[in-house]
C-alpha positions as CSV (number, residue, x, y, z in Angstrom):
1,M,-0.1,-0.2,-0.2
2,Y,1.2,3.3,-0.4
3,R,-0.2,7.2,0.3
4,V,0.7,10.2,-1.5
5,S,-0.8,14.2,-0.6
6,S,-3.4,15.7,-3.3
7,V,-1.1,18.3,-3.7
8,A,2.0,16.0,-4.9
9,A,-0.4,13.7,-7.0
10,I,-1.8,16.9,-8.7
11,L,2.8,17.6,-9.5
12,F,2.9,14.0,-10.7
13,I,-0.4,14.2,-13.0
14,S,1.6,17.4,-14.4
15,T,5.3,16.2,-15.0
16,M,4.3,12.2,-16.1
17,A,5.5,13.4,-19.8
18,I,7.8,10.1,-19.9
19,A,5.3,7.5,-20.8
20,A,7.9,4.9,-19.8
21,P,10.9,3.8,-17.5
22,P,14.5,3.9,-19.5
23,E,15.6,0.7,-19.5
24,M,19.5,1.3,-18.1
25,P,19.2,3.7,-15.2
26,N,21.7,5.3,-14.1
27,I,21.7,4.1,-10.1
28,V,23.0,5.5,-7.1
29,F,22.7,3.9,-3.7
30,I,23.8,6.7,-1.1
31,L,24.0,4.7,2.4
32,A,24.6,6.0,6.3
33,D,26.6,4.5,8.5
34,D,25.1,3.8,11.9
35,L,22.0,6.7,11.3
36,G,18.9,5.7,13.2
37,S,15.3,5.5,11.6
38,A,14.6,8.7,13.1
39,E,17.8,10.7,12.7
40,V,15.8,12.5,9.6
41,G,13.9,14.9,9.4
42,C,11.1,12.6,7.4
43,Y,11.3,10.5,9.8
44,G,10.4,12.3,12.3
45,Q,14.1,14.3,13.8
46,K,14.1,17.2,15.7
47,K,16.8,18.1,16.3
48,I,19.3,17.5,13.4
49,R,18.6,19.3,9.9
50,T,18.9,17.2,7.0
51,P,16.3,19.7,4.5
52,H,18.1,17.7,1.5
53,I,17.0,13.5,2.4
54,D,13.9,15.4,3.4
55,K,13.6,16.5,-0.2
56,L,14.9,13.3,-1.4
57,A,11.7,11.8,0.3
58,A,9.0,14.7,-1.1
59,E,10.4,14.1,-4.7
60,G,10.1,10.4,-4.0
61,M,9.2,7.5,-2.3
62,R,9.4,6.8,1.7
63,F,9.4,3.5,3.6
64,T,7.9,3.1,7.0
65,Q,9.0,-0.8,7.0
66,F,12.0,-1.4,5.6
67,Y,14.9,-3.3,7.3
68,S,18.9,-3.6,7.2
69,G,20.7,-6.4,6.0
70,N,21.6,-7.6,9.8
71,A,22.5,-5.7,13.2
72,V,25.8,-4.4,12.3
73,C,28.3,-3.4,9.3
74,A,29.6,-5.7,7.4
75,P,26.5,-8.4,7.7
76,S,24.0,-5.9,6.7
77,R,26.5,-5.0,3.6
78,C,26.8,-8.5,2.7
79,C,23.1,-8.8,2.9
80,L,22.9,-5.3,1.0
81,M,25.5,-6.8,-2.3
82,T,24.9,-10.2,-2.4
83,G,20.1,-10.5,-2.1
84,K,21.0,-12.7,0.5
85,H,19.2,-12.7,4.5
86,P,21.7,-13.3,7.4
87,G,20.5,-16.9,7.1
88,H,21.9,-17.5,3.9
89,A,24.5,-14.5,3.5
90,I,28.7,-15.3,3.6
91,V,29.4,-12.9,6.5
92,R,27.4,-12.8,9.6
93,D,29.2,-10.7,11.9
94,N,32.4,-8.3,11.9
95,K,35.4,-10.2,11.5
96,A,38.8,-8.6,11.5
97,M,41.7,-9.9,9.5
98,K,44.9,-9.1,9.6
99,P,46.2,-7.0,8.4
100,E,43.5,-5.0,7.1
101,G,40.0,-5.8,6.9
102,Q,37.0,-7.8,7.3
103,Y,35.9,-11.6,6.8
104,P,36.4,-11.4,2.4
105,L,33.1,-12.3,-0.1
106,P,34.7,-15.5,-1.7
107,A,35.5,-16.1,-5.7
108,G,32.7,-16.0,-7.7
109,T,30.0,-14.4,-5.6
110,T,26.9,-12.9,-7.3
111,T,26.4,-9.4,-5.8
112,I,25.3,-6.6,-7.3
113,G,28.5,-5.2,-8.7
114,T,28.9,-8.3,-10.4
115,L,26.0,-8.5,-12.1
116,L,25.6,-4.2,-13.3
117,K,29.3,-4.5,-14.6
118,A,28.4,-7.6,-16.7
119,R,25.1,-5.3,-17.5
120,G,27.4,-2.3,-19.3
121,Y,27.7,-0.6,-16.4
122,S,30.9,1.6,-15.4
123,T,30.4,0.9,-11.3
124,G,31.8,2.7,-8.9
125,A,32.0,2.9,-4.9
126,M,33.1,5.3,-2.8
127,G,33.1,5.0,1.5
128,K,33.5,2.0,3.8
129,W,34.1,-1.6,2.2
130,G,34.1,-4.1,5.1
131,L,33.6,-7.3,2.7
132,G,37.3,-8.3,2.4
133,P,41.0,-7.1,2.9
134,P,42.9,-5.5,0.1
135,A,43.8,-7.8,-2.5
136,S,41.5,-10.6,-1.2
137,T,38.2,-12.4,-2.7
138,G,36.1,-10.0,-1.2
139,D,38.2,-6.4,-3.1
140,P,35.6,-4.2,-4.0
141,N,37.5,-4.7,-7.8
142,N,37.1,-8.3,-7.3
143,Q,33.4,-7.8,-6.2
144,G,31.8,-6.0,-10.2
145,I,33.5,-2.5,-8.5
146,D,35.5,-0.9,-11.5
147,Y,36.5,2.0,-9.2
148,F,36.8,2.4,-5.4
149,F,37.6,4.8,-2.8
150,G,37.6,5.2,1.1
151,Y,38.3,2.8,4.0
152,N,38.8,-0.7,3.4
153,C,38.1,-1.7,6.6
154,Q,35.9,-0.8,9.1
155,A,38.6,-0.1,12.2
156,Q,40.3,2.8,9.7
157,A,37.4,4.2,8.9
158,H,36.6,4.6,13.3
159,N,38.6,8.1,12.5
160,F,37.1,10.4,9.6
161,Y,41.0,11.8,9.6
162,P,42.9,8.8,8.7
163,T,47.1,9.0,7.3
164,Y,45.8,6.9,4.1
165,L,43.1,6.0,2.1
166,W,42.5,3.1,-0.7
167,R,41.6,4.0,-4.2
168,N,41.4,0.5,-6.1
169,D,44.8,-1.1,-5.4
170,K,46.8,1.7,-4.3
171,K,47.4,3.3,-0.6
172,V,46.7,7.5,-0.7
173,E,48.4,9.1,1.8
174,L,46.5,11.7,3.9
175,E,49.4,15.0,3.8
176,G,48.1,16.9,7.1
177,N,46.4,13.5,8.9
178,T,47.7,12.1,12.5
179,R,44.6,10.3,13.0
180,G,44.1,13.3,15.3
181,L,40.0,15.1,16.4
182,T,41.2,17.2,13.4
183,G,43.4,17.2,10.6
184,K,43.8,18.7,7.2
185,Q,42.0,16.4,5.0
186,Y,38.5,14.9,6.5
187,S,37.5,11.2,4.7
188,H,33.9,12.2,3.7
189,D,34.7,15.5,1.9
190,L,37.4,13.5,-0.8
191,M,34.5,10.8,-0.9
192,E,32.2,12.9,-1.8
193,K,34.7,14.7,-4.6
194,E,35.5,11.5,-5.5
195,A,31.8,11.0,-6.4
196,M,31.5,13.9,-8.4
197,E,34.7,13.3,-10.9
198,F,33.0,10.1,-10.7
199,L,29.8,10.8,-11.9
200,E,31.2,13.1,-14.6
201,R,33.5,10.1,-15.8
202,C,30.5,7.9,-16.7
203,K,28.1,10.7,-17.2
204,D,28.2,9.3,-21.3
205,K,27.1,5.7,-20.3
206,P,25.0,4.0,-17.5
207,F,26.7,3.7,-14.2
208,F,26.6,2.4,-10.7
209,L,26.7,4.5,-7.9
210,Y,28.0,3.0,-4.4
211,L,28.5,6.1,-1.1
212,P,28.4,3.7,2.1
213,F,29.8,7.4,3.5
214,T,31.1,6.7,7.4
215,I,28.6,9.7,8.9
216,P,27.6,9.3,11.2
217,H,29.9,6.0,12.9
218,V,32.0,7.1,16.2
219,A,33.9,9.0,16.7
220,I,33.1,11.8,16.8
221,Q,34.7,14.4,14.4
222,V,33.5,17.0,12.2
223,P,35.2,20.8,10.9
224,D,34.0,23.8,12.2
225,D,32.1,25.3,9.7
226,S,29.2,22.5,10.7
227,L,30.0,22.1,14.2
228,E,29.5,26.3,14.4
229,E,25.4,25.7,13.7
230,Y,25.1,23.5,16.3
231,R,27.2,24.8,18.8
232,G,25.7,26.0,21.8
233,K,22.4,24.8,20.6
234,F,22.0,22.0,23.2
235,E,23.3,21.2,26.4
236,E,26.5,19.7,26.4
237,I,28.5,16.5,28.7
238,P,32.1,17.2,27.6
239,Y,33.1,13.5,26.2
240,K,36.3,12.5,27.5
241,G,37.0,9.4,25.5
242,D,36.1,6.9,28.5
243,K,34.5,5.5,26.2
244,G,36.3,4.1,23.5
245,Y,36.9,6.3,20.3
246,L,38.6,9.8,20.4
247,P,36.7,12.7,22.9
248,H,35.2,15.6,22.3
249,P,34.2,18.5,23.9
250,T,30.9,19.7,22.7
251,P,29.5,16.0,21.5
252,R,26.2,16.6,20.3
253,A,26.8,19.7,18.5
254,A,29.2,17.9,17.3
255,Y,26.9,14.3,15.8
256,A,24.5,16.6,14.6
257,G,27.1,18.7,12.2
258,M,28.5,15.4,11.1
259,V,24.5,14.4,9.9
260,T,23.8,17.9,8.7
261,R,27.2,17.7,7.0
262,M,26.4,14.2,5.4
263,D,23.1,15.9,4.2
264,R,24.6,18.5,2.1
265,S,26.4,15.5,0.3
266,V,23.0,14.3,-0.6
267,G,22.2,17.4,-1.7
268,R,25.3,17.8,-3.6
269,V,25.1,15.0,-5.9
270,V,21.3,15.1,-6.9
271,Q,23.0,18.5,-7.8
272,K,25.4,17.1,-9.8
273,L,22.9,14.9,-11.8
274,K,20.6,18.4,-12.3
275,D,24.0,19.8,-13.4
276,L,24.4,16.8,-15.7
277,K,20.9,16.9,-17.2
278,L,20.6,13.1,-16.4
279,D,18.4,13.3,-13.0
280,E,15.7,11.7,-15.1
281,N,17.5,8.8,-16.1
282,T,18.7,9.2,-12.4
283,I,17.5,6.4,-9.2
284,V,18.7,7.7,-5.8
285,F,18.3,5.2,-3.0
286,F,19.1,6.2,0.6
287,S,19.3,4.2,3.7
288,S,21.6,3.0,6.4
289,D,23.3,0.6,7.2
290,N,21.6,-0.5,10.5
291,G,20.3,1.0,14.2
292,P,22.2,3.7,15.8
293,T,25.2,3.3,17.7
294,H,24.6,2.8,21.6
295,N,25.8,5.8,24.1
296,V,29.9,5.1,23.0
297,G,32.0,7.2,21.7
298,G,30.3,10.2,22.9
299,A,27.5,9.4,20.6
300,D,24.2,10.2,22.5
301,S,21.2,8.4,20.7
302,T,18.8,8.9,24.0
303,F,18.9,12.9,23.8
304,F,18.5,12.7,19.8
305,E,15.4,10.0,20.5
306,S,18.0,7.8,17.2
307,A,15.2,5.2,16.9
308,G,12.6,6.9,17.7
309,K,10.3,4.6,19.6
310,L,11.5,1.7,18.8
311,R,12.7,-1.0,21.3
312,G,16.6,-1.8,21.0
313,L,19.6,0.1,19.2
314,K,22.8,-1.1,16.9
315,G,23.9,-4.6,17.7
316,S,19.9,-5.5,18.3
317,L,17.1,-7.5,15.8
318,Y,14.3,-5.8,17.7
319,E,13.1,-3.0,16.0
320,G,15.0,-0.3,16.4
321,G,18.4,-2.2,16.0
322,I,17.8,-3.4,12.5
323,R,14.6,-0.6,11.1
324,T,16.0,1.9,9.1
325,P,15.1,4.6,6.6
326,F,14.6,3.5,2.7
327,I,14.3,6.6,0.1
328,V,14.1,6.4,-3.2
329,R,13.5,8.8,-5.9
330,W,13.5,9.4,-9.7
331,P,12.0,12.4,-11.4
332,G,8.7,11.1,-13.5
333,Q,9.0,7.6,-12.6
334,I,7.8,7.4,-8.4
335,R,5.5,9.5,-7.1
336,P,6.2,12.5,-5.3
337,G,5.2,11.9,-1.9
338,T,4.5,9.0,-1.2
339,I,4.9,6.6,1.8
340,S,5.2,2.6,1.4
341,D,3.5,0.4,3.6
342,L,5.4,-2.4,2.5
343,P,8.1,-4.3,4.8
344,G,11.2,-5.0,2.8
345,A,15.0,-5.7,3.6
346,F,18.1,-5.3,2.3
347,W,18.0,-8.7,0.0
348,D,15.4,-7.1,-2.2
349,V,17.0,-4.2,-3.4
350,L,19.2,-6.8,-6.2
351,P,16.5,-8.3,-7.6
352,T,15.2,-5.1,-7.5
353,M,18.0,-3.9,-9.1
354,C,17.9,-6.2,-11.7
355,E,14.6,-5.5,-12.8
356,L,15.1,-1.7,-13.1
357,T,18.0,-2.6,-15.4
358,G,17.1,-5.7,-17.3
359,S,19.8,-8.2,-15.6
360,E,18.2,-11.7,-15.1
361,I,17.5,-12.0,-11.4
362,P,19.6,-14.8,-9.4
363,K,17.9,-17.7,-8.5
364,D,19.0,-18.3,-5.0
365,T,17.7,-14.1,-4.1
366,D,16.1,-14.3,-0.9
367,G,14.6,-10.9,-2.0
368,L,11.8,-9.9,-4.0
369,S,12.0,-6.4,-6.3
370,I,9.6,-3.2,-5.5
371,V,9.8,-2.5,-8.6
372,P,6.2,-2.5,-9.0
373,T,5.4,-0.5,-5.7
374,L,7.7,2.0,-6.9
375,L,6.4,2.5,-10.4
376,G,3.0,2.7,-8.7
377,R,2.1,-0.8,-10.7
378,D,0.3,-4.1,-9.9
379,G,1.3,-7.4,-9.2
380,Q,3.7,-6.3,-6.1
381,K,4.7,-10.1,-4.1
382,R,5.4,-9.4,-0.8
383,H,7.8,-11.4,1.3
384,E,5.9,-14.4,3.8
385,F,9.1,-13.9,5.9
386,L,11.2,-12.2,7.0
387,Y,14.2,-13.7,8.2
388,W,17.4,-12.8,10.5
389,E,20.1,-14.6,12.8
390,F,23.4,-12.9,14.1
391,P,25.7,-14.7,16.1
392,G,27.3,-11.2,17.7
393,Y,25.7,-9.2,21.1
394,G,24.6,-12.7,22.9
395,G,22.8,-14.4,19.7
396,Q,19.9,-13.3,18.5
397,H,17.4,-15.4,15.6
398,A,14.2,-13.4,15.1
399,V,11.4,-13.5,12.1
400,R,8.5,-11.1,10.9
401,M,5.8,-12.9,9.8
402,G,3.0,-11.0,8.3
403,D,2.5,-8.0,11.6
404,W,3.4,-11.1,13.8
405,K,7.7,-10.9,15.0
406,G,9.3,-13.7,17.1
407,V,12.8,-12.4,18.5
408,R,15.7,-15.0,20.7
409,Q,18.1,-13.9,22.8
410,N,21.0,-14.0,24.9
411,M,21.1,-17.5,22.5
412,N,24.8,-17.9,23.6
413,K,24.4,-18.7,26.7
414,G,21.9,-21.6,25.5
415,R,18.3,-19.4,25.8
416,T,16.0,-21.1,23.1
417,D,12.7,-19.4,24.2
418,I,11.1,-17.1,21.5
419,E,10.0,-13.7,22.5
420,L,6.4,-12.6,20.0
421,Y,5.2,-9.1,19.9
422,N,2.1,-7.7,17.6
423,L,4.1,-4.8,15.7
424,K,0.6,-3.6,14.1
425,T,-0.8,-3.1,17.5
426,D,2.8,-2.8,19.9
427,P,5.4,-1.6,17.2
428,N,7.7,-1.0,20.6
429,E,8.1,-5.0,20.6
430,E,6.5,-4.0,24.9
431,I,4.3,-6.9,25.6
432,N,5.6,-10.6,24.5
433,V,2.7,-12.5,24.0
434,A,4.1,-15.8,22.8
435,S,2.7,-17.5,25.6
436,R,-1.3,-16.4,24.4
437,N,0.2,-17.8,20.7
438,P,1.6,-20.7,20.4
439,D,1.1,-21.7,17.4
440,V,2.5,-18.6,15.2
441,V,5.3,-19.6,18.1
442,A,5.5,-22.8,16.4
443,R,5.4,-21.0,12.8
444,I,8.0,-19.3,14.0
445,E,10.7,-21.7,14.9
446,R,9.9,-23.6,12.6
447,L,11.4,-21.1,10.0
448,M,13.9,-20.4,12.3
449,K,15.5,-23.8,11.6
450,E,14.4,-24.1,8.5
451,Q,16.3,-20.4,7.2
452,H,19.4,-21.7,9.2
453,T,22.0,-23.0,6.9
454,A,25.4,-23.3,9.4
455,S,28.4,-21.6,9.2
456,A,31.3,-22.5,9.9
457,V,32.9,-19.4,10.1
458,F,29.9,-17.0,11.7
459,P,28.2,-20.3,14.3
460,L,24.8,-19.4,15.6
461,K,25.1,-20.7,19.3
462,P,24.0,-23.4,20.4
463,I,22.4,-24.6,17.8
464,D,25.6,-25.0,15.1
465,A,27.6,-25.7,18.7
466,P,27.4,-28.8,20.5
467,A,25.7,-28.9,23.5
468,K,28.8,-29.1,26.6
469,K,28.6,-32.2,28.4
């Protein structure tokens, strides 16, 4: 289902001169890092300005029940890029590899990058990768990305003034940076610049531009021109660095400044598409890799109400940890100001892009194309269920089935009981109704068993690990 205001409907009708979408549209996918479902204005944020993201929603479609791939960075990005849910995905948790990087996608993996490159697209990524060290099978250049610039390793991305970034297989030394609180070259700005140059280079053929920005992941760091907008607006408690990451004297103002600076980049990307006369031939996605961070590193998800009233934060399979902003804009094709209640998840992105570009949808994807919803057509298929598993943060399981949501917590301690919530009447997961609905719990438990494939690298205890005698 979707809703649209009468004013937006009139605007839509008056601008729908193009009859059919282009066969090979350009695609831009912007991914924020640890941005909560309520940290932008169009999703209810009151303290942080995000005018460009809000405009993206006003000119396109905003989803209210869309989910990330998982509750932390690497496994969520794996689901996004491969179109598989966490029970089938290769990467299911963050796992560091030496000397730098995370557990790699294997050779031969089908990704959005490999599919679109085979279709003739120029493919670029600027931001944080996290799916395989440099020169590994998971290196972005080995997963269908022609041009990469940014952080290969998530741990290196914990500082916005790094001493180097990667351009494909080469280190780019950043003069004036020491990984301190400030420096000469702010990594986010460099990624924005590289994105603009990619658009200039690739404007004459179809392109896929993936922008996994690192904002607003801690450490809290932002140039002074963005800090000044919020300085003195909030009561501040200086962060001394006692919970990890760099200290900051005004963490709330700096955090808000980071989000608004990222929002500015969204606006600049859209404006660049207009300047290059590519706007109507380009579909722009915006989302976040998981829920907002805990109150660490000076971040204050409580103060900003970053997950709204939803239960849980990053690392949790409750709604607050995996519900994400999801906005899609395509002038002349997607009705402006539309709000969709269709439940979906990151594994739907790959089949959606396949349908948009005329690529064959892989038979082993767990996702469904949402193109009918985006273009206002009949025939949208709906998931019978959405499935997550996450061995981190105590070991967790979750299934959404219609309005029902089943959650397992603390599995690493041997717990296998399932909490049950009705998201229609209890969207904040406050009332466990498992004892009143044993048949529903049994169906969810059966799905949890059926959808899980064992992983030697990312075992889900106690299911994959033998019980201790």
